[in-house]
ROSENU-780345 format. One record per residue (C-alpha): residue number from 0; x, y, z; residue in three letters. Coordinates in nm, 3 decimals, decimal comma. Example, Ala and Ser with C-alpha at 12.3 -4.5 7.8 and 13.67 -1.06 7.14 Angstrom:
BEGIN
pos 0 | xx 1,230 | yy -0,450 | zz 0,780 | code ALA
pos 1 | xx 1,367 | yy -0,106 | zz 0,714 | code SER
END
This chain:
BEGIN
pos 0 | xx 0,000 | yy 0,000 | zz 0,000 | code MET
pos 1 | xx 0,146 | yy 0,335 | zz -0,101 | code THR
pos 2 | xx 0,018 | yy 0,641 | zz 0,079 | code ILE
pos 3 | xx 0,044 | yy 0,963 | zz -0,114 | code LYS
pos 4 | xx 0,139 | yy 1,290 | zz 0,045 | code SER
pos 5 | xx -0,049 | yy 1,613 | zz -0,006 | code MET
pos 6 | xx 0,254 | yy 1,747 | zz -0,196 | code ALA
pos 7 | xx 0,222 | yy 1,458 | zz -0,446 | code GLU
pos 8 | xx -0,148 | yy 1,524 | zz -0,498 | code TYR
pos 9 | xx -0,083 | yy 1,896 | zz -0,544 | code ALA
pos 10 | xx 0,196 | yy 1,829 | zz -0,794 | code ALA
pos 11 | xx -0,056 | yy 1,640 | zz -1,011 | code ASN
pos 12 | xx -0,317 | yy 1,911 | zz -0,963 | code GLY
pos 13 | xx -0,542 | yy 1,666 | zz -0,774 | code GLU
pos 14 | xx -0,734 | yy 1,694 | zz -0,448 | code MET
pos 15 | xx -0,791 | yy 1,394 | zz -0,217 | code PRO
pos 16 | xx -1,129 | yy 1,322 | zz -0,058 | code GLU
pos 17 | xx -0,980 | yy 1,378 | zz 0,288 | code VAL
pos 18 | xx -0,655 | yy 1,467 | zz 0,456 | code LEU
pos 19 | xx -0,563 | yy 1,205 | zz 0,715 | code PHE
pos 20 | xx -0,398 | yy 1,392 | zz 1,002 | code TRP
pos 21 | xx -0,182 | yy 1,129 | zz 1,169 | code VAL
pos 22 | xx -0,081 | yy 1,322 | zz 1,481 | code GLY
pos 23 | xx 0,229 | yy 1,284 | zz 1,700 | code CYS
pos 24 | xx 0,118 | yy 0,967 | zz 1,878 | code ALA
pos 25 | xx 0,010 | yy 0,802 | zz 1,553 | code GLY
pos 26 | xx 0,343 | yy 0,891 | zz 1,395 | code SER
pos 27 | xx 0,595 | yy 0,818 | zz 1,670 | code PHE
pos 28 | xx 0,438 | yy 0,593 | zz 1,935 | code ASP
pos 29 | xx 0,489 | yy 0,227 | zz 1,844 | code GLN
pos 30 | xx 0,152 | yy 0,119 | zz 1,976 | code ARG
pos 31 | xx -0,035 | yy 0,406 | zz 1,810 | code ALA
pos 32 | xx 0,141 | yy 0,339 | zz 1,477 | code GLN
pos 33 | xx -0,063 | yy 0,017 | zz 1,457 | code LYS
pos 34 | xx -0,383 | yy 0,225 | zz 1,480 | code ILE
pos 35 | xx -0,256 | yy 0,453 | zz 1,202 | code THR
pos 36 | xx -0,180 | yy 0,152 | zz 0,981 | code LYS
pos 37 | xx -0,517 | yy -0,009 | zz 1,050 | code ALA
pos 38 | xx -0,706 | yy 0,308 | zz 0,961 | code PHE
pos 39 | xx -0,498 | yy 0,365 | zz 0,646 | code ALA
pos 40 | xx -0,562 | yy 0,004 | zz 0,540 | code GLN
pos 41 | xx -0,937 | yy 0,052 | zz 0,574 | code ILE
pos 42 | xx -0,933 | yy 0,375 | zz 0,370 | code LEU
pos 43 | xx -0,713 | yy 0,210 | zz 0,106 | code ASP
pos 44 | xx -0,929 | yy -0,102 | zz 0,084 | code LYS
pos 45 | xx -1,259 | yy 0,083 | zz 0,045 | code VAL
pos 46 | xx -1,113 | yy 0,326 | zz -0,209 | code GLY
pos 47 | xx -1,118 | yy 0,651 | zz -0,014 | code VAL
pos 48 | xx -0,876 | yy 0,891 | zz -0,182 | code LYS
pos 49 | xx -0,673 | yy 1,029 | zz 0,107 | code PHE
pos 50 | xx -0,344 | yy 1,204 | zz 0,161 | code ALA
pos 51 | xx -0,113 | yy 1,269 | zz 0,455 | code ILE
pos 52 | xx 0,109 | yy 1,571 | zz 0,508 | code LEU
pos 53 | xx 0,412 | yy 1,355 | zz 0,587 | code GLY
pos 54 | xx 0,713 | yy 1,564 | zz 0,687 | code LYS
pos 55 | xx 0,503 | yy 1,881 | zz 0,661 | code GLU
pos 56 | xx 0,283 | yy 1,771 | zz 0,952 | code GLU
pos 57 | xx 0,370 | yy 1,937 | zz 1,282 | code MET
pos 58 | xx 0,215 | yy 1,888 | zz 1,627 | code CYS
pos 59 | xx -0,121 | yy 2,071 | zz 1,652 | code THR
pos 60 | xx 0,006 | yy 2,243 | zz 1,966 | code GLY
pos 61 | xx -0,262 | yy 2,087 | zz 2,186 | code ASP
pos 62 | xx -0,024 | yy 1,969 | zz 2,463 | code PRO
pos 63 | xx 0,151 | yy 2,308 | zz 2,463 | code ALA
pos 64 | xx -0,177 | yy 2,498 | zz 2,509 | code ARG
pos 65 | xx -0,308 | yy 2,257 | zz 2,774 | code ARG
pos 66 | xx 0,019 | yy 2,290 | zz 2,964 | code ALA
pos 67 | xx -0,010 | yy 2,669 | zz 2,952 | code GLY
pos 68 | xx 0,242 | yy 2,761 | zz 2,681 | code ASN
pos 69 | xx 0,014 | yy 2,978 | zz 2,470 | code GLU
pos 70 | xx 0,297 | yy 3,134 | zz 2,270 | code PHE
pos 71 | xx 0,426 | yy 2,795 | zz 2,154 | code LEU
pos 72 | xx 0,071 | yy 2,681 | zz 2,072 | code PHE
pos 73 | xx 0,002 | yy 2,984 | zz 1,851 | code GLN
pos 74 | xx 0,333 | yy 2,945 | zz 1,672 | code MET
pos 75 | xx 0,259 | yy 2,579 | zz 1,593 | code MET
pos 76 | xx -0,101 | yy 2,648 | zz 1,498 | code ALA
pos 77 | xx -0,012 | yy 2,929 | zz 1,255 | code TYR
pos 78 | xx 0,246 | yy 2,703 | zz 1,088 | code ASN
pos 79 | xx -0,010 | yy 2,428 | zz 1,042 | code ASN
pos 80 | xx -0,280 | yy 2,665 | zz 0,919 | code ILE
pos 81 | xx -0,041 | yy 2,809 | zz 0,660 | code GLN
pos 82 | xx 0,037 | yy 2,458 | zz 0,533 | code THR
pos 83 | xx -0,328 | yy 2,345 | zz 0,529 | code LEU
pos 84 | xx -0,462 | yy 2,662 | zz 0,370 | code ASN
pos 85 | xx -0,176 | yy 2,661 | zz 0,121 | code GLY
pos 86 | xx -0,304 | yy 2,326 | zz -0,009 | code TYR
pos 87 | xx -0,667 | yy 2,439 | zz 0,010 | code GLY
pos 88 | xx -0,759 | yy 2,159 | zz 0,250 | code ILE
pos 89 | xx -1,129 | yy 2,146 | zz 0,337 | code LYS
pos 90 | xx -1,175 | yy 1,812 | zz 0,512 | code LYS
pos 91 | xx -0,956 | yy 1,653 | zz 0,781 | code ILE
pos 92 | xx -0,996 | yy 1,312 | zz 0,944 | code VAL
pos 93 | xx -0,786 | yy 1,213 | zz 1,245 | code THR
pos 94 | xx -0,763 | yy 0,919 | zz 1,485 | code ALA
pos 95 | xx -0,673 | yy 1,146 | zz 1,777 | code CYS
pos 96 | xx -0,952 | yy 1,323 | zz 1,971 | code PRO
pos 97 | xx -0,701 | yy 1,586 | zz 2,089 | code HIS
pos 98 | xx -0,613 | yy 1,684 | zz 1,731 | code CYS
pos 99 | xx -0,982 | yy 1,660 | zz 1,638 | code PHE
pos 100 | xx -1,092 | yy 1,892 | zz 1,919 | code ASN
pos 101 | xx -0,830 | yy 2,159 | zz 1,862 | code ILE
pos 102 | xx -0,884 | yy 2,170 | zz 1,484 | code PHE
pos 103 | xx -1,260 | yy 2,182 | zz 1,521 | code LYS
pos 104 | xx -1,295 | yy 2,424 | zz 1,811 | code ASN
pos 105 | xx -0,975 | yy 2,625 | zz 1,849 | code GLU
pos 106 | xx -0,816 | yy 2,665 | zz 1,504 | code TYR
pos 107 | xx -1,105 | yy 2,868 | zz 1,354 | code PRO
pos 108 | xx -1,015 | yy 3,165 | zz 1,580 | code ALA
pos 109 | xx -0,671 | yy 3,169 | zz 1,414 | code LEU
pos 110 | xx -0,799 | yy 3,139 | zz 1,057 | code GLY
pos 111 | xx -0,807 | yy 2,761 | zz 1,020 | code GLY
pos 112 | xx -1,158 | yy 2,658 | zz 0,914 | code ASN
pos 113 | xx -1,201 | yy 2,293 | zz 0,815 | code TYR
pos 114 | xx -1,455 | yy 2,015 | zz 0,825 | code GLU
pos 115 | xx -1,300 | yy 1,795 | zz 1,092 | code VAL
pos 116 | xx -1,408 | yy 1,435 | zz 1,147 | code ILE
pos 117 | xx -1,292 | yy 1,188 | zz 1,409 | code HIS
pos 118 | xx -1,206 | yy 0,849 | zz 1,265 | code HIS
pos 119 | xx -1,485 | yy 0,669 | zz 1,453 | code THR
pos 120 | xx -1,745 | yy 0,902 | zz 1,296 | code THR
pos 121 | xx -1,582 | yy 0,859 | zz 0,956 | code PHE
pos 122 | xx -1,591 | yy 0,479 | zz 0,993 | code LEU
pos 123 | xx -1,956 | yy 0,495 | zz 1,093 | code GLN
pos 124 | xx -2,033 | yy 0,702 | zz 0,779 | code GLN
pos 125 | xx -1,840 | yy 0,456 | zz 0,559 | code LEU
pos 126 | xx -2,034 | yy 0,163 | zz 0,711 | code ILE
pos 127 | xx -2,368 | yy 0,343 | zz 0,667 | code ASN
pos 128 | xx -2,283 | yy 0,429 | zz 0,305 | code ASP
pos 129 | xx -2,201 | yy 0,065 | zz 0,237 | code GLY
pos 130 | xx -1,841 | yy 0,146 | zz 0,149 | code ARG
pos 131 | xx -1,701 | yy -0,049 | zz 0,443 | code VAL
pos 132 | xx -1,836 | yy -0,405 | zz 0,428 | code ARG
pos 133 | xx -1,783 | yy -0,628 | zz 0,729 | code LEU
pos 134 | xx -1,756 | yy -1,005 | zz 0,752 | code LYS
pos 135 | xx -2,078 | yy -1,184 | zz 0,852 | code GLU
pos 136 | xx -1,905 | yy -1,359 | zz 1,142 | code SER
pos 137 | xx -1,595 | yy -1,157 | zz 1,216 | code GLY
pos 138 | xx -1,361 | yy -1,233 | zz 1,504 | code GLU
pos 139 | xx -1,548 | yy -0,995 | zz 1,739 | code PHE
pos 140 | xx -1,898 | yy -1,134 | zz 1,680 | code LYS
pos 141 | xx -2,069 | yy -1,196 | zz 2,014 | code GLY
pos 142 | xx -1,755 | yy -1,099 | zz 2,208 | code LYS
pos 143 | xx -1,803 | yy -0,911 | zz 2,533 | code LYS
pos 144 | xx -1,662 | yy -0,564 | zz 2,476 | code ILE
pos 145 | xx -1,664 | yy -0,249 | zz 2,687 | code THR
pos 146 | xx -1,611 | yy 0,094 | zz 2,535 | code TYR
pos 147 | xx -1,422 | yy 0,383 | zz 2,694 | code HIS
pos 148 | xx -1,545 | yy 0,734 | zz 2,607 | code ASP
pos 149 | xx -1,242 | yy 0,958 | zz 2,562 | code SER
pos 150 | xx -1,288 | yy 1,305 | zz 2,715 | code CYS
pos 151 | xx -1,238 | yy 1,509 | zz 2,399 | code TYR
pos 152 | xx -1,469 | yy 1,296 | zz 2,188 | code LEU
pos 153 | xx -1,736 | yy 1,240 | zz 2,451 | code GLY
pos 154 | xx -1,789 | yy 1,526 | zz 2,693 | code ARG
pos 155 | xx -1,577 | yy 1,764 | zz 2,486 | code GLY
pos 156 | xx -1,768 | yy 1,721 | zz 2,160 | code ASN
pos 157 | xx -2,078 | yy 1,514 | zz 2,243 | code ASN
pos 158 | xx -1,984 | yy 1,221 | zz 2,021 | code ILE
pos 159 | xx -2,119 | yy 0,912 | zz 2,193 | code TYR
pos 160 | xx -2,320 | yy 0,725 | zz 1,932 | code GLU
pos 161 | xx -2,085 | yy 0,693 | zz 1,633 | code ALA
pos 162 | xx -1,825 | yy 0,470 | zz 1,803 | code PRO
pos 163 | xx -2,095 | yy 0,255 | zz 1,960 | code ARG
pos 164 | xx -2,270 | yy 0,216 | zz 1,624 | code GLU
pos 165 | xx -1,944 | yy 0,093 | zz 1,470 | code VAL
pos 166 | xx -1,912 | yy -0,163 | zz 1,751 | code LEU
pos 167 | xx -2,273 | yy -0,271 | zz 1,697 | code GLN
pos 168 | xx -2,198 | yy -0,318 | zz 1,327 | code ALA
pos 169 | xx -1,927 | yy -0,562 | zz 1,439 | code LEU
pos 170 | xx -2,203 | yy -0,756 | zz 1,618 | code ASP
pos 171 | xx -2,039 | yy -0,741 | zz 1,961 | code VAL
pos 172 | xx -2,199 | yy -0,768 | zz 2,302 | code GLU
pos 173 | xx -2,144 | yy -0,417 | zz 2,438 | code LEU
pos 174 | xx -2,122 | yy -0,397 | zz 2,818 | code VAL
pos 175 | xx -2,111 | yy -0,043 | zz 2,950 | code GLU
pos 176 | xx -1,901 | yy 0,062 | zz 3,248 | code MET
pos 177 | xx -2,080 | yy 0,224 | zz 3,542 | code LYS
pos 178 | xx -1,931 | yy 0,558 | zz 3,441 | code ARG
pos 179 | xx -1,988 | yy 0,609 | zz 3,071 | code CYS
pos 180 | xx -2,114 | yy 0,865 | zz 2,819 | code ARG
pos 181 | xx -2,161 | yy 1,211 | zz 2,984 | code THR
pos 182 | xx -2,053 | yy 1,058 | zz 3,314 | code ASN
pos 183 | xx -1,740 | yy 0,895 | zz 3,172 | code GLY
pos 184 | xx -1,410 | yy 0,899 | zz 3,360 | code LEU
pos 185 | xx -1,088 | yy 1,034 | zz 3,209 | code CYS
pos 186 | xx -0,811 | yy 0,781 | zz 3,137 | code CYS
pos 187 | xx -0,567 | yy 1,013 | zz 3,313 | code GLY
pos 188 | xx -0,376 | yy 1,145 | zz 3,011 | code ALA
pos 189 | xx -0,579 | yy 1,449 | zz 2,902 | code GLY
pos 190 | xx -0,482 | yy 1,811 | zz 2,951 | code GLY
pos 191 | xx -0,113 | yy 1,730 | zz 2,895 | code ALA
pos 192 | xx -0,116 | yy 1,506 | zz 3,205 | code GLN
pos 193 | xx 0,038 | yy 1,240 | zz 2,980 | code MET
pos 194 | xx 0,368 | yy 1,429 | zz 2,997 | code PHE
pos 195 | xx 0,400 | yy 1,512 | zz 3,365 | code LYS
pos 196 | xx 0,453 | yy 1,322 | zz 3,687 | code GLU
pos 197 | xx 0,137 | yy 1,242 | zz 3,877 | code GLU
pos 198 | xx 0,052 | yy 1,425 | zz 4,194 | code GLU
pos 199 | xx 0,004 | yy 1,254 | zz 4,527 | code LYS
pos 200 | xx -0,320 | yy 1,063 | zz 4,574 | code GLY
pos 201 | xx -0,455 | yy 0,718 | zz 4,657 | code ASN
pos 202 | xx -0,440 | yy 0,571 | zz 4,308 | code THR
pos 203 | xx -0,363 | yy 0,661 | zz 3,950 | code ARG
pos 204 | xx -0,661 | yy 0,764 | zz 3,741 | code ILE
pos 205 | xx -0,578 | yy 0,509 | zz 3,471 | code ASN
pos 206 | xx -0,568 | yy 0,228 | zz 3,730 | code PHE
pos 207 | xx -0,913 | yy 0,326 | zz 3,856 | code GLU
pos 208 | xx -1,056 | yy 0,350 | zz 3,504 | code ARG
pos 209 | xx -0,903 | yy 0,018 | zz 3,399 | code SER
pos 210 | xx -1,048 | yy -0,152 | zz 3,707 | code GLU
pos 211 | xx -1,394 | yy -0,026 | zz 3,605 | code GLU
pos 212 | xx -1,339 | yy -0,172 | zz 3,258 | code ALA
pos 213 | xx -1,220 | yy -0,506 | zz 3,398 | code LEU
pos 214 | xx -1,522 | yy -0,526 | zz 3,631 | code GLU
pos 215 | xx -1,750 | yy -0,552 | zz 3,326 | code THR
pos 216 | xx -1,597 | yy -0,891 | zz 3,247 | code GLY
pos 217 | xx -1,517 | yy -0,781 | zz 2,891 | code ALA
pos 218 | xx -1,225 | yy -0,941 | zz 2,704 | code ASN
pos 219 | xx -1,171 | yy -0,631 | zz 2,495 | code ILE
pos 220 | xx -1,164 | yy -0,265 | zz 2,593 | code ILE
pos 221 | xx -1,243 | yy -0,057 | zz 2,285 | code ALA
pos 222 | xx -1,086 | yy 0,289 | zz 2,269 | code ALA
pos 223 | xx -1,082 | yy 0,576 | zz 2,021 | code ASN
pos 224 | xx -0,771 | yy 0,767 | zz 2,129 | code CYS
pos 225 | xx -0,400 | yy 0,678 | zz 2,130 | code PRO
pos 226 | xx -0,351 | yy 0,828 | zz 2,477 | code PHE
pos 227 | xx -0,644 | yy 0,633 | zz 2,622 | code CYS
pos 228 | xx -0,508 | yy 0,316 | zz 2,461 | code THR
pos 229 | xx -0,173 | yy 0,365 | zz 2,637 | code THR
pos 230 | xx -0,324 | yy 0,450 | zz 2,975 | code MET
pos 231 | xx -0,575 | yy 0,163 | zz 2,973 | code LEU
pos 232 | xx -0,311 | yy -0,085 | zz 2,857 | code THR
pos 233 | xx -0,092 | yy 0,021 | zz 3,152 | code ASP
pos 234 | xx -0,391 | yy -0,018 | zz 3,385 | code GLY
pos 235 | xx -0,464 | yy -0,369 | zz 3,256 | code VAL
pos 236 | xx -0,095 | yy -0,463 | zz 3,303 | code LYS
pos 237 | xx -0,107 | yy -0,328 | zz 3,657 | code ASN
pos 238 | xx -0,377 | yy -0,586 | zz 3,731 | code LYS
pos 239 | xx -0,171 | yy -0,851 | zz 3,542 | code GLU
pos 240 | xx -0,461 | yy -0,915 | zz 3,306 | code LYS
pos 241 | xx -0,282 | yy -0,838 | zz 2,978 | code GLU
pos 242 | xx -0,310 | yy -1,202 | zz 2,863 | code ASP
pos 243 | xx -0,690 | yy -1,207 | zz 2,904 | code ASP
pos 244 | xx -0,792 | yy -0,851 | zz 2,819 | code VAL
pos 245 | xx -0,685 | yy -0,654 | zz 2,513 | code LYS
pos 246 | xx -0,714 | yy -0,281 | zz 2,457 | code VAL
pos 247 | xx -0,791 | yy -0,208 | zz 2,091 | code LEU
pos 248 | xx -0,873 | yy 0,101 | zz 1,893 | code ASP
pos 249 | xx -1,202 | yy 0,081 | zz 1,703 | code ILE
pos 250 | xx -1,012 | yy 0,118 | zz 1,373 | code ALA
pos 251 | xx -0,807 | yy -0,193 | zz 1,454 | code GLU
pos 252 | xx -1,126 | yy -0,389 | zz 1,517 | code MET
pos 253 | xx -1,280 | yy -0,275 | zz 1,188 | code VAL
pos 254 | xx -0,958 | yy -0,348 | zz 0,993 | code ALA
pos 255 | xx -0,963 | yy -0,707 | zz 1,124 | code ARG
pos 256 | xx -1,329 | yy -0,750 | zz 1,030 | code SER
pos 257 | xx -1,332 | yy -0,621 | zz 0,672 | code LEU
pos 258 | xx -1,510 | yy -0,846 | zz 0,422 | code ALA
pos 259 | xx -1,285 | yy -0,964 | zz 0,138 | code ASP
END
């Protein structure tokens, strides 16, 4: 599979259907790279014309702004907006709720106006349009699965149904945690917490959240964010359950269930 960059499309005077914004985690984190590959495979297989920015992609500046470095955020944002507007990009899809949120809600104030879609919503649209076809009895059929609402997708942007509809299309048995949807609990990584030492308390947030997920008796914890995936995986390891319970991004589940 060859993935074309925006520069290659522009050189041929073409425009892709969407720009896939990979994000820092999806580019550099070994675990998150698997999510990137899975999503790219789906897009490739169903014939969505998409491009990436490649070396022209910089961090959105989300962690900088959350950590209070407004100057650095604005510098990064203006750079990205210049690149995106230079190519005339209209539609961005990303597998990271942090990138999604900042593009959708915070870039417009700086002159970056795009249609921004989170990959779970995009997958739901592709399934509804019949472009993504799933196996009749895929490997997740009837499996007990719990779904973790990431903060920026759920409470931040009110997206609760799309990811669940994708899971339902996979024919899984969805068991909700006690705290879910508008009452969901953070995985512990948001607001740039991923990059700082924790403060004193009784337990780590990700341990508490992972325990709630394990209590459902699910064999798979479905996530929609590379940070959540990391935090929940650590929480499952803390309980020494990594052999029985897997943390998977929804894109990975769909990629494994595609009809031939």
